[in-house]
N, C-alpha and C positions, 0 to 999 in steps of 0.2 A: 565667327564671333569677333567682336571688336577687340583690338589689342589693348591690354591693360597698360595704362601709363606708368612709366618707371619713375618712382619718386627718388629724390636726391639723397635722402638720409634715412637711416633706420630700417632698411629693407631686409637686413639679416643680422644675426648675432654670432659671434665667434664662440669658441669653446676651448677648454683645455682640461685635462685631468690633473689633479693635484700632483705636483712633483715632476710634471712633464710639460712640454710645449707643443702646441698644435700648429706652430708656424714651420715652414719648410725653407731650407736654404735655397734661394733662387738660382744659385750657381750649379745645383745638382738637379738633373732632370728626374721626372717621376719614373719610378720603376714600374712598368706596366706588368701586372700579374693577373692571372685568371681569377679575380676575386669579385664577389658580389655581396650586397647586404643580405644578411640572414633573414630579414623580414620582407623587404620589398623586392629583393633580387635584382636591384639596379646594379650595374657594374661600378666598382670602386677602384680608384687608383690608390697606391700606397699612401699618398699624402692626404687622401680623403677619408682614410680609415680612422675611425674615432678611437683615440687612446682611452682604454677603460680603466676605472679605478680598482677593478678586481683582477683576478688572475685569468679571467676568461680570454680566450683567443678568437672568439667568434667575431666576425667583422660586422659592424653596424654603420650605417650612415647616421649623421647627427639627427636628421628629422625623425627617423624610426626610433632611435634610442630615446629621444626626447619624449615622443608620444608614448613609448612603452613605460617610461618612468611615471608619466602623468597618469596613465591607466592604472598602474599598480598602486599609486598613491590614492587615487579616487576609490578603488575597489577594496584596498586593504589598509589604507591609512599610512603607508610607508612606500617611498620610492625604492624599488629593488631592480637589480640586474635581471633582465628577462631570461638569462641562461642559468646562472648559478643561484639566483634569488638572494644574493647578498645585499643587505641594505646599503643604499647610496646616499651620501650627503650631497646636497646641491646648494651652492652659493652663487652669487652673481656680482660681477665686477662691472659697475656702470661706466667705467672709463673716465677720462678727464673732461672738464668743462669745455676746454678749447680744442679737444680732439674730435674724431669722427663720432657721429651720433649712433654708436653701436656699442653694445655691451658684450660681456663674456661670461658664459656659464662655466662654473668650476665644479667638477665632480671629484669626490674623494670617498674613500671607504668609510662608512658610518660605523661608529663603535656600538656594540650591542647588537642584538638580533631583532629589535623592534617589538619584543613581546613583554618586556618588563614594564612596571608602572612608571619608572623614570623615562623609558623610551616613549610611553604613551603620552606623557606630559610634553615631551619634545615634539611630538607629532603636531600638537595643537599650535606650536609656535612656528612651524615651518612656513606656513603661508604668510604670516606677519613678517617673519624675518626676510623672506624673499621680496615682499612688497617694500619693506624699508630699504633693502639694498638696491632695489630697482628704481626707487623714487627719484634720485638725482638724474637718471637718464630720462625718465618720463617728463620731468619739468624742463629738461634741456630740449627734448623733442617738441614740447608745446611752445617754448619760447621761439625756437627756430621756425615752427609753423607760423607763428604770429609775425615773424620777420618777413616771411615769404608772402604773407597775405596782409598787406598794409591796409586793406579795406576794413579789417577788423577794428583797428583803433579809430579809423575815420567814422565808422558807423557808431561806435560806442560814444564818440564825442558829439555826434549830431544824429541821433537815432530817428528823429522825426522825418528827416530827408529820405532815409531808406524805407520807412514805413508807408510813405505817401503812395508809393508805387504798388502796394499790396492791396488785394481786394478786401472788401468789408468782411467777406466770409473768412478769409485767412486771418484777419485781425481778430475776429471774434473767437476763432479756434485757438489762436495763440494766447489770447487773454484767458480763456478757460484753462489752457494748458498750465498756466502759472498760478492758477487758483483764483483768478479774478472773475468778475461778472459783468456782462454787457447790459444788464437791466437798466433801462432808462437812457441808454446811450444810443442816440439816433443818428448822429453825424459821425463821419469818418474821423474828423479831428478829435471828437470826444473819445473815440475808441483808441486813437493813437496816444492821447494824453494819459488815459487810464492804463494802457499797456506800459508806457514809459515809467509811470509812477509805481506800478506793481513789480516790473521786472528789472528796470534799470538799463542803461545803455549797453553795458558789457554783455548781458544775457541776450539782449536783442541782437547784438552783433553776432553772437554765437548761433542764434536761430537763423538769421538771414544767411550767413555763410554756409551753414549746414544745408539750407534749402537750395543753395546754388551748387551743391556737390563739390565741396572743397574750394569754394571761392572761384569756380570756373576754371581752375588749373588742373583738375582731374586727380589731384592727390589729397586724400583725406588726412586728418591727423593720424599719426602712426603710434602704435603701442610699443612697449619696450621689447616685445617679441618680434616685431616687424609686421604684425598684422594691422589691418585698418581699424581705426576707432570709429564706430558708427553712432551717431547721436540718436537716441531713442527717448520717447516720453517715458516718464516713470511708470505709467500704466502698461506701455508696450514692453518695458523691461520686466515687469512683474509677470506679464503673460508669458514671456519667453522662458522665465525661470520655472513657472508652473508646468509648462509643457516639456521642457528639455531636462530639468533636474528632478522634478517631483512626479513625473509620469501622468500628469493630468491630461485627459484627452481634450482635443479641440472641440468645443461645443458652446452652446449659448450659456451653459452653466458657468463657464469661465468669466463671461462678462458680468453675470450676476454676482459672482464672488468678488470680482474687482470693484464693482460698484459698492458693495458692502464694506470692503476693506479700505477703499481709497482714502476716506477721511476719518478712519477709526484706528488705524494701526500703522506703524512704520513698515516699510518693505524689508526684505531680507538682503537688499543691495547695500553694500558698504563701499565707500570711495576708497580706493587703494592709495590715495595720496594723503587725504586728511583724516581717514579712518572714521568718517562720520556715517552713521546709519541714515539712509536717505528716506525721505517721505515718498509715497507713491506719486505725489504731484511733481516731484523734482526730475527734470530731464537728466540723462546720464549718457556719457560716452562709453560704450562697451566694445571690447575687442571681438572682432569677427572670428578669431581662433578659439574662442570659448575656453574650455578646460582641456584643450588638446596639447598643452605644453606644460612641462614641469615648472617653468618660470612663473606661471600663474595657474595652478591646477584646479582652482575653484573659480575660474574666469577672472576678468580684469575690468574694473570700472573706474571712471574718473567723473566726479560730479561736475556740474556746469559751473559751480562756484570756483572750483580749482581750474577749470578750463579758462575762465575769465581771468583769474589771478595770474596765470602763467602765459597764456597765449595772447590775451588782449592787453593786460597791464604789464606783462614782461617782468614780473617780480622774480627775485633770486631765491635761492634755496633757504635763505634765512627765514623767509616767510613760512616755508614748509616746516622747518624745525620748530618754530614758535607755535604754529598751529597744532602740531602733534602734541607738544608738551602741555599746552592749555587743555587740549581735549582729554588727555590722560588724567589730568587733575580733576576735570569736571566729572569724568566717569567714576573716579574714586569717591568724590563727594556724593554723587547720585547713589552709588552702591551702599555707602554708609547710611544715607538717608533711608534707603529701602530697608536695610537691616533694622534701623531704629523704628520704622513704621511697623514692621512685622512684630518686633518685640512689644511695641505699644499695643498692637492689636491682640497679641496673645494675652497680655495682662488684662485687657478689657474683657476678653472672652472668659478668662478665669474668674473675674469679678462677677460677671453676669451669672456664671455657673454657681458661684457661692450664694448669690442672692436667690436664685431659683431653688437651690437646695434647702 
């Protein structure tokens, strides 16, 4: 098999247990002991042994511990030590803007046993809390990806130049992907103009670079967990969710379901940066590691709008904070309007019942 290219940033994340340090004094050599991970049985040096937030002395490597926490979270709604089953709180330190593009998972003993109503409420906030904590690292990774791929901004500023080399079939497929129509468009120039008008230069740059496998340098944009972010159409992402998370079998019925849902309902995909529920027509960058890490136990997605905002336009985190605040306000307004509509509908039904009576 071909060797996997080594990317310059974000290939791994560090870890530490609350109250202890995972770093080792370089002046002291590793003490080699006959130790192996309790799950994968790979040999561990003393410095590689994960400091646990509980009293367990079972040795784990970071990868197995991480996957075990994610598995327990997905199956029981709470991250627990695979040995003693004690609830574990997970936080994330995204590091400094000017430092290495790597974060740090922080493990500590969780209060409560995860069974009370108060604990149940906290479970629902774990995913959002981790996404919020990881967001500064994700925007930093996207900005650095944009810096390494100068073609992104060049294409965004002059998209027609990049599109002229694409086939008419590709242009029609891309236009359909963004919700446009090629009806009555007979010339390539007409298709290019329609695509630019519908998608904009930034999204066209995203599509072109994704089609050339990371800009030709072999390194795709990276997730906060170190995995690769793969650009999928909204339809492909919905198909993936139906098969992997909802147990729907691969069949022609999936296409029929997607055809029915595509223009009638939002998908269950939410951008982990702007917290927007995406349309099935919107492309998305999704992490290849799926739900196999406690850092994003329900998968990780970045919408193409956010990709353009940080990778192409190079915006700072102030844009992220403003977007989140506005979104929360809009959700509160929509929730209030829904309540008022339900109350109004209830009064109308009562009035009709009185008339019929």
